[in-house]
C-alpha positions, 0 to 999 in steps of 0.5 A: 543153629543155636550152637551157631549163634552162640559160637558166634556170640562166644567169638564175638566176646572173646574179640572185644575182650581182645581189643580192649585189652590191646587199648589198655596195653598200648595206652599204659604208662610205659606202652608204644604210645610212651616211646619219646627216642630211639638213640643208636649209640654209633650215633654218639661216639662220645657217648652223650645221648641228647636229654638221656642222662649218664654216658653210654658207650657200646662195648664187646660184652654190651652197652657201658654205663658211667653215672655220676650222682648228679645224673639221677639215674637208677639200676635195679631200681637204687641210685646209681653211681659208677660203672655197670655193662648192660646187656639188652632188655628182653623184658618189657619196658617197665621192667628196664633195669635203668631209669631217670626218675620215670622215665624207663631207659631200655637198652636193645640191640639189632643186628649187632647194633646197639641202642637206648630207648626212652619211654616217658609216661608223659610223653605227649602222644599218650595224651593225645590218644582216643582209641584204636579204630577197629572193624567189628568182629565179622566171622567172614575173616576168620580162615582155614590156613595151612603153613609150610617150613622151608628146608632153612631159614631164610634172611631178606633184606626190608626196609623199617620205618626209619628208613634203614634196610635190615634183615628179616627172617622167614621160616615158611609160607602161610596159604589160605583161601579168601573169597575162592581165591588162594593167597600166601604170606611168608611168615617168621616163625618164633624161636621160643614157642613156634608161633607164627608172625606176618608183616602184611600189606592189603588194598586199604594200606595207606587209605582206610588202614595203616600202610601195613599191619602184623599178624600172628595166627598162632602155633601151628598144628602137627599137619601144618593147619592153623587159623588164620584170624584177621580180625586179629590183625594188628597196628605196628608199633611204629603206628603210635611212635615214629621211633620204632623201626618196624619192618615193611612188609617182604615182597609178595606179602602184600595181599591183593583184597581189602582187609576190611577187618582188626584194627586199622588206625589210630583215632587221632590219625582219622583226618591224616588218612595214614 
C-alpha cells in the first residue's frame, strides 16, 4: 500500500513537471504561439511575400532567397545580401538559418510544396496567452496497450487545419481497453526512433476540449506492448496558431468515450468552447 501511494505520488510529480515544461515550451519566444504566418511559395510566383523581406522562389534544389542590403535579413547569424539556396529547416524555429530582426524565417516542405513561416516573439498570441488548461493526473487513464504494425505503411488522405487534404502516413494500430471496452487507434511510426504518434478525437472534442488532440505513447517493446497514458494527451500546434497545418484524425480515430485527461484547451479559449 505504501509502495502504491509512493508510485502514484511519483507519477503525479512527473506529470506536473511535464505540464510545466509544456507551458514553458509553447509560450517561449519561438514556440507555436509565435507563429504569425505560413506562406506557400506557390501562392507567390513573383517571390514577394507580404511583410517578409527578400525574394523567395522554389527551385529543383530548394528555396532560392535573394536579398539586398536594405532588406535587413541575416543568414546564419550574419548580415545577408545576395543569393542563397535554402533547404528545409530541420531544427527548432530559434535555430532557423534566416531572420529579419527578431523574426525567425523558417523554410518548410510538405509533400513537395515549399513554404516560409514567420515566428515573431512579439506575436499577439504570446501576449494573450495565460496557460494550457489540463486535467490533473488520474491513474485511471494510464492503460496497457499493444501495437501491431501493418505489413506495409499506409497513407490516407485527411483534411488539415488549413482546409487542404494531405496524406497522413500510418504504420500500424494501437489497441487498449478502457472501462472494459476495447479501442483502437491508427498510429504513425517515427522513422528515426520507432516512437508512435496518434491524432485522435473523443467525446469531449469541441465541448470541454479542443476538437482533436495528439498522443505520443513512446516506443513499443519488442512484443508490441506500450503504455497508453492519456494524461499526456497534447493540444496540436493549430490550437495555438491558425497558421499550422495539423492533420485531422483519420477515419476510425475518434474514441467513443470522454478522454477527460491531459491537455484540454487554452485558458484564453474557455469562453469559446473550442
